[in-house]
C-alpha positions as CSV (number, residue, x, y, z in Angstrom):
1,M,-75.5,-76.0,-106.7
2,W,-72.1,-75.7,-105.0
3,G,-71.7,-73.0,-102.4
4,L,-68.7,-71.2,-101.0
5,V,-68.6,-69.0,-98.0
6,A,-65.2,-67.3,-97.4
7,S,-63.4,-64.0,-97.0
8,R,-62.6,-61.9,-100.1
9,L,-59.0,-63.1,-100.0
10,A,-59.9,-66.7,-99.6
11,C,-62.5,-66.5,-102.5
12,R,-59.8,-65.1,-104.7
13,V,-57.3,-67.8,-103.8
14,L,-59.9,-70.5,-104.3
15,K,-60.8,-69.4,-107.8
16,P,-59.4,-72.5,-109.5
17,L,-61.8,-74.7,-107.5
18,L,-64.6,-72.3,-108.1
19,R,-64.1,-72.3,-111.9
20,A,-63.9,-76.1,-111.9
21,H,-67.3,-76.3,-110.3
22,E,-68.7,-73.7,-112.6
23,R,-67.9,-75.9,-115.5
24,R,-70.1,-78.6,-113.9
25,R,-72.9,-76.8,-112.0
26,A,-74.3,-73.6,-110.7
27,V,-72.1,-71.9,-108.1
28,R,-73.0,-69.5,-105.3
29,V,-70.2,-67.4,-103.6
30,I,-70.8,-65.5,-100.4
31,E,-68.0,-63.2,-99.2
32,L,-67.6,-63.0,-95.4
33,Q,-67.0,-59.5,-94.2
34,E,-65.6,-60.7,-90.9
35,H,-65.2,-64.0,-89.0
36,T,-68.0,-64.0,-86.4
37,D,-70.4,-66.4,-84.9
38,I,-73.2,-67.3,-87.4
39,D,-76.8,-67.6,-86.4
40,A,-79.3,-70.3,-87.7
41,R,-81.1,-67.8,-89.9
42,T,-77.9,-67.0,-91.8
43,W,-76.9,-70.6,-92.2
44,A,-80.4,-71.3,-93.6
45,R,-80.0,-68.5,-96.1
46,W,-76.6,-69.7,-97.3
47,L,-77.8,-73.4,-97.6
48,A,-81.0,-72.7,-99.6
49,G,-80.8,-74.5,-102.9
50,T,-77.2,-75.8,-102.4
51,D,-76.2,-79.5,-102.7
52,G,-73.0,-78.9,-100.8
53,L,-71.3,-75.9,-99.1
54,L,-67.6,-75.2,-98.3
55,F,-67.2,-72.9,-95.3
56,V,-63.9,-71.2,-94.9
57,G,-63.7,-69.9,-91.3
58,H,-61.3,-68.2,-88.9
59,R,-58.0,-70.1,-88.8
60,R,-58.1,-70.3,-85.1
61,R,-61.4,-72.0,-85.0
62,A,-61.4,-75.8,-85.0
63,P,-63.6,-78.2,-87.0
64,R,-65.3,-79.2,-83.8
65,T,-66.4,-75.7,-82.9
66,S,-67.0,-74.4,-86.4
67,L,-69.7,-76.9,-87.4
68,P,-72.0,-79.2,-85.4
69,G,-71.5,-82.2,-87.7
70,P,-71.1,-83.1,-91.4
71,F,-74.5,-81.8,-92.3
72,L,-76.8,-78.8,-91.8
73,K,-80.5,-78.4,-92.7
74,D,-81.7,-75.9,-95.3
75,P,-85.0,-74.0,-94.9
76,T,-86.9,-77.0,-96.3
77,G,-85.4,-79.5,-93.8
78,R,-83.2,-81.0,-96.5
79,T,-79.8,-82.4,-95.4
80,V,-76.9,-80.5,-96.9
81,P,-73.2,-81.6,-96.6
82,V,-71.0,-78.8,-95.3
83,G,-67.2,-78.9,-95.5
84,W,-64.7,-76.9,-93.4
85,L,-61.4,-75.2,-94.0
86,P,-59.4,-72.7,-92.0
87,D,-58.8,-69.4,-93.7
88,L,-55.1,-69.5,-94.4
89,G,-55.3,-66.9,-97.2
90,E,-52.6,-67.6,-99.7
91,G,-52.0,-70.9,-97.9
92,L,-55.2,-72.2,-99.6
93,Q,-53.5,-72.3,-103.0
94,C,-52.3,-75.9,-102.9
95,F,-55.8,-77.1,-101.9
96,A,-57.5,-75.0,-104.5
97,S,-55.4,-76.2,-107.5
98,N,-55.4,-79.9,-106.4
99,A,-59.1,-80.0,-105.6
100,A,-59.9,-78.4,-109.0
101,R,-58.0,-81.2,-110.7
102,V,-60.2,-83.7,-108.9
103,V,-63.4,-81.8,-109.9
104,D,-62.2,-81.9,-113.5
105,R,-62.1,-85.7,-113.4
106,Q,-65.8,-85.9,-113.9
107,D,-65.4,-88.0,-117.1
108,D,-62.7,-90.4,-115.7
109,V,-62.8,-93.6,-113.7
110,R,-65.4,-94.2,-110.9
111,G,-63.4,-95.2,-107.9
112,P,-61.0,-96.9,-107.7
113,L,-61.3,-97.6,-103.9
114,A,-58.4,-98.4,-101.6
115,L,-59.3,-100.2,-98.4
116,L,-56.8,-99.3,-95.7
117,G,-56.5,-100.6,-92.1
118,Q,-54.5,-101.2,-89.0
119,W,-53.1,-104.7,-88.5
120,D,-55.7,-105.6,-85.9
121,A,-58.4,-108.3,-86.1
122,R,-61.3,-105.8,-85.5
123,Y,-60.2,-103.4,-88.3
124,L,-59.2,-106.1,-90.8
125,H,-62.7,-107.5,-90.2
126,L,-64.2,-104.1,-91.0
127,A,-62.2,-103.9,-94.2
128,E,-63.4,-107.4,-95.1
129,R,-67.0,-106.6,-94.4
130,M,-66.7,-103.4,-96.4
131,E,-65.4,-105.3,-99.4
132,S,-68.0,-108.1,-99.0
133,N,-70.9,-105.6,-98.8
134,L,-69.7,-103.8,-101.9
135,R,-70.4,-106.9,-104.0
136,S,-73.6,-107.0,-105.9
137,N,-74.4,-110.4,-107.5
138,G,-70.8,-111.2,-107.0
139,R,-69.6,-108.1,-108.9
140,M,-67.8,-105.0,-107.7
141,P,-69.1,-101.5,-108.7
142,F,-65.6,-100.4,-109.4
143,P,-62.0,-101.6,-108.8
144,I,-61.1,-102.2,-105.2
145,F,-57.6,-102.5,-103.8
146,R,-56.9,-104.1,-100.4
147,W,-54.0,-102.1,-98.9
148,T,-54.4,-102.9,-95.2
149,S,-51.2,-102.9,-93.2
150,E,-50.6,-106.6,-93.1
151,R,-50.1,-106.4,-96.8
152,I,-48.2,-103.2,-97.5
153,M,-45.6,-101.0,-95.8
154,R,-46.0,-97.3,-95.2
155,D,-43.6,-96.0,-97.8
156,D,-45.3,-98.1,-100.5
157,L,-48.8,-97.1,-99.3
158,V,-47.9,-93.4,-99.5
159,K,-46.8,-93.7,-103.1
160,A,-49.9,-95.7,-103.9
161,L,-52.2,-93.1,-102.4
162,R,-50.7,-90.4,-104.7
163,L,-51.5,-92.3,-107.9
164,G,-54.8,-90.6,-108.5
165,L,-57.5,-92.8,-106.9
166,G,-61.1,-91.8,-106.3
167,L,-61.5,-92.9,-102.7
168,A,-59.6,-94.4,-99.8
169,I,-61.1,-95.6,-96.5
170,Y,-59.1,-96.2,-93.3
171,F,-60.2,-98.4,-90.4
172,G,-58.1,-98.4,-87.3
173,H,-56.9,-96.3,-84.4
174,G,-56.4,-92.6,-85.1
175,R,-55.1,-89.5,-83.4
176,S,-55.1,-85.8,-84.1
177,K,-51.6,-86.3,-85.6
178,G,-52.5,-89.2,-87.9
179,W,-53.1,-92.9,-88.1
180,A,-51.7,-95.5,-85.7
181,G,-51.6,-98.1,-88.6
182,Y,-48.6,-98.5,-90.9
183,H,-46.2,-97.7,-87.9
184,G,-47.7,-94.2,-87.7
185,L,-48.8,-92.3,-90.8
186,R,-48.8,-88.5,-90.6
187,A,-50.1,-85.9,-93.0
188,E,-46.6,-84.9,-94.1
189,H,-46.0,-88.4,-95.5
190,L,-48.8,-87.8,-98.0
191,T,-48.4,-84.1,-98.7
192,E,-44.6,-84.4,-99.3
193,E,-45.0,-87.2,-101.8
194,P,-45.5,-85.9,-105.3
195,G,-48.4,-87.2,-107.4
196,E,-52.1,-86.9,-108.0
197,P,-54.6,-86.1,-105.2
198,L,-57.2,-88.5,-103.9
199,G,-60.8,-87.6,-104.7
200,A,-61.8,-88.3,-101.1
201,L,-60.3,-89.9,-98.0
202,L,-62.5,-91.3,-95.2
203,S,-60.9,-91.8,-91.9
204,I,-63.3,-94.1,-89.9
205,T,-61.5,-93.7,-86.6
206,C,-61.1,-91.4,-83.7
207,L,-59.7,-87.8,-83.6
208,T,-58.2,-87.3,-87.1
209,A,-60.2,-84.1,-87.5
210,S,-59.4,-82.9,-84.0
211,R,-56.9,-80.3,-83.1
212,W,-56.1,-81.8,-79.7
213,R,-52.5,-80.8,-79.0
214,V,-51.8,-79.8,-82.6
215,G,-52.0,-76.6,-84.6
216,L,-54.0,-78.2,-87.4
217,S,-55.6,-81.6,-87.4
218,F,-54.3,-84.5,-89.5
219,L,-57.1,-84.2,-92.1
220,E,-56.8,-80.4,-92.3
221,K,-53.2,-80.8,-93.2
222,V,-53.9,-83.6,-95.7
223,V,-56.4,-81.4,-97.5
224,L,-54.5,-78.1,-97.3
225,G,-51.4,-80.0,-98.5
226,G,-53.2,-81.1,-101.7
227,A,-53.3,-84.9,-101.0
228,A,-57.1,-85.1,-101.2
229,A,-59.9,-82.8,-102.3
230,G,-62.2,-83.8,-99.5
231,T,-61.9,-85.9,-96.3
232,V,-64.1,-87.1,-93.5
233,G,-62.9,-87.7,-89.9
234,A,-63.9,-87.5,-86.3
235,V,-63.3,-84.6,-83.9
236,S,-63.7,-86.9,-80.8
237,R,-63.5,-90.5,-79.9
238,V,-65.9,-92.8,-81.7
239,K,-67.4,-96.2,-80.8
240,H,-66.5,-99.3,-82.8
241,V,-70.2,-100.1,-83.3
242,D,-70.8,-96.6,-84.8
243,N,-67.9,-97.2,-87.2
244,M,-69.6,-100.5,-88.3
245,R,-72.8,-98.6,-89.0
246,W,-70.9,-96.0,-91.1
247,M,-69.1,-98.9,-93.0
248,L,-72.4,-100.6,-93.8
249,G,-74.0,-97.3,-94.9
250,L,-71.0,-96.4,-97.1
251,A,-71.0,-99.7,-98.8
252,R,-74.6,-99.3,-99.6
253,A,-74.2,-95.8,-100.9
254,L,-71.3,-96.7,-103.1
255,R,-73.0,-99.8,-104.4
256,E,-76.0,-97.7,-105.3
257,G,-73.9,-95.3,-107.3
258,A,-73.0,-92.3,-105.1
259,L,-70.5,-90.2,-107.0
260,C,-69.5,-87.4,-104.7
261,L,-68.3,-87.3,-101.1
262,G,-71.2,-85.5,-99.6
263,Q,-73.8,-87.5,-101.4
264,A,-72.3,-90.8,-100.2
265,L,-72.0,-89.5,-96.7
266,A,-75.6,-88.4,-96.5
267,Q,-76.8,-91.7,-97.8
268,A,-74.5,-93.6,-95.4
269,A,-75.2,-91.7,-92.2
270,P,-76.5,-93.7,-89.3
271,D,-79.9,-92.7,-87.9
272,D,-78.2,-92.0,-84.5
273,D,-77.5,-88.3,-84.3
274,R,-74.7,-89.0,-81.8
275,A,-72.9,-91.2,-84.3
276,Q,-73.1,-88.4,-86.9
277,A,-72.1,-85.6,-84.7
278,A,-68.6,-86.9,-84.1
279,Y,-67.6,-86.5,-87.8
280,R,-66.8,-83.5,-89.9
281,I,-66.1,-83.0,-93.7
282,I,-62.8,-81.3,-94.2
283,G,-62.4,-79.8,-97.7
284,D,-64.8,-79.9,-100.6
285,P,-68.1,-81.6,-99.7
286,M,-68.8,-82.2,-103.4
287,A,-65.5,-83.7,-104.2
288,P,-66.1,-86.4,-106.9
289,M,-64.9,-89.9,-105.9
290,L,-63.3,-90.4,-109.3
291,G,-59.8,-91.4,-110.2
292,T,-57.7,-91.1,-113.3
293,I,-57.3,-93.8,-115.9
294,Q,-53.5,-93.6,-115.5
295,G,-53.9,-94.0,-111.7
296,L,-56.0,-97.1,-112.1
297,S,-53.4,-98.7,-114.4
298,R,-50.6,-97.9,-111.9
299,A,-52.7,-99.1,-108.9
300,V,-53.1,-102.5,-110.5
301,R,-49.3,-102.9,-110.3
302,V,-49.0,-102.1,-106.6
303,R,-47.8,-105.2,-104.8
304,A,-49.9,-105.8,-101.6
305,P,-50.2,-109.6,-101.1
306,A,-52.0,-111.2,-98.1
307,P,-49.6,-112.8,-95.6
308,D,-50.8,-116.3,-96.6
309,E,-50.6,-115.6,-100.4
310,S,-47.9,-117.4,-102.4
311,I,-45.7,-114.9,-104.1
312,G,-44.3,-117.4,-106.5
313,S,-40.9,-117.2,-108.1
């Protein structure tokens, strides 16, 4: 079951996404009468029986203060992925229509996955480890594209990320305004580029879900601007060793067939509560990590050679 907790106006604006989920599964909608602090008993009631919950809270609340982490426990102790969005009223329209398009991809292509990263030995190594750990008996579970920043420039990457991929994962330095890689990538680069939304975007780096010195965080802007149905990022600084644990867990979850963002994240989460608590889900926690057939055919043609690769004549 997919759950939505939002104001009456937000529920109305989010109807395209609600209807898309209704075509796939049971849906529970809870209208908030006012934006106030929520006690544990209320959370437990909302979470009961749900596989993922989207919580649309007061626009002045930040992801860090609105949720304690990417998951909450239902009354049985089951882990439930919970996504956050600020209540922008009519400003939720772009997210609603694009996230609905992603949910309606259920019969399309699993993946493809784009591995992204800053041109730095530590982060390129993480991308390499991720790719290596996705292999099972020498085979990949779905198409994988290596678009780290030693291979592709920002403008080309932005176009590639709007082709309609199922998943993209970034390793590198991050800030509340965006990524340090690719000579600085901001939400506007993605949201102002026309095209198809990503199923999910995972930002395995510091602060990209934080509102430090910004009105909305990088990942909130990415989702609200329709560039991805769901994202995951940190509200604080994170340790490199924790990022390695997330990477290993994500590779395992994807290799074992996880199809939606929250499912993969729950399977991937490190046992260390501290490592979990830094991250938040922004957008739909049940966004399917599925791309379009047309997006896959276009992604194959994206030119992103390694520095030592011969480009021929």
